[in-house]
Steps between C-alpha positions, in 0.01 A plus 500: 500500500317192622157498655214252542128528468207269569248457220154359561391226252195282468719206638673681784765760564796513259820693568711700257853592589618782273862551399453838334705663233570866547381581146291192403406429141349158555382267777609131529251318720625158600338236730640193671451136437288236680771400745680826586463875545649825373824416672599282204845596372388598155215717618726679750770535238262668258375735777856612570629531145213648295393819680830680416409424130163672529292192574289491813468146629186394678545172699161351538398260790184317411222491763558137593860580585407814700250286696781268604378198305750244381330376192392709202129489394364400166612695192166679466541635856854616421376677190218664695739645752730627223210665315379678812840648591583598148353857535750563777782400264377721219389803707809705406392492135824336388526191276501183712694182425320214665733234635565232755702193577362148449125508588516878495627488143197285408266756650674781310462314171136411552390856580731721297273595215193536723675736736685704243852395588745622241723191536563193715808393690485128580768389748549122528180431303370154613454346160399168661513328835838336564528173317167546318563679172164374368331749739610793299390859584639638174158634407518749781836634386414503133166661569643799694426726206767763580881509469633242740840413643557164668803479729564128556766300678689254289427225748148594598303173567178690418624545146853532349541766234527235226152366590329830425299514178557756228291806545474878508714556812860534596690268726800579713680192633685514831760221453493210749235674715211316667146623558621747766794609283752329735797348318734215598860572594619333185336776300769741615262788546425693819154605609584853410594401144180308457300806617690714258402275209135525610484874584707623201298273264169633633612860493614470139174340406294770671706770330411351164127476551326702238147433620585659830 
């Protein structure tokens, strides 16, 4: 069952679209990046694949996106919106995995311990701006403080898997994929196959979470 709700935050209205499991055991809350919405292929793929496995998926639209703005605000504003909508994500009393893609993954990492997330799912974590590896955001990832899975495209200009530092997290590579998990024709993989790599990998990881 899918339904949406508006949540008031101190920085505007956020929207949560719920893809609910019939017998949920955990909630996966995932937000979008700075240049897209919850229609991203990976977010939609998770919302379709995980509820049958007992995982309720909450697709979170940050206030700036709900307001129709084209540019994301500063990180502190993104974090403020996430903090304020967190009670709506945790209201069922189930463990919550905080997640997001790109900028949303950074938010999840920065706030995980503070909000009581049992784990973090970082989709296409933007390790650095394209072409500027010296501007590393590794400290956000390494400081998440909870079990973390990074799902990263093998050709992501924001950070290829080999660029990631050693740390207390897991990394799932999606071969040949870019920041949006699109792959070139030469990869020989269909969009459905790519989504299967992502959704099955995330599902297996969630199944193995002991802290949740």
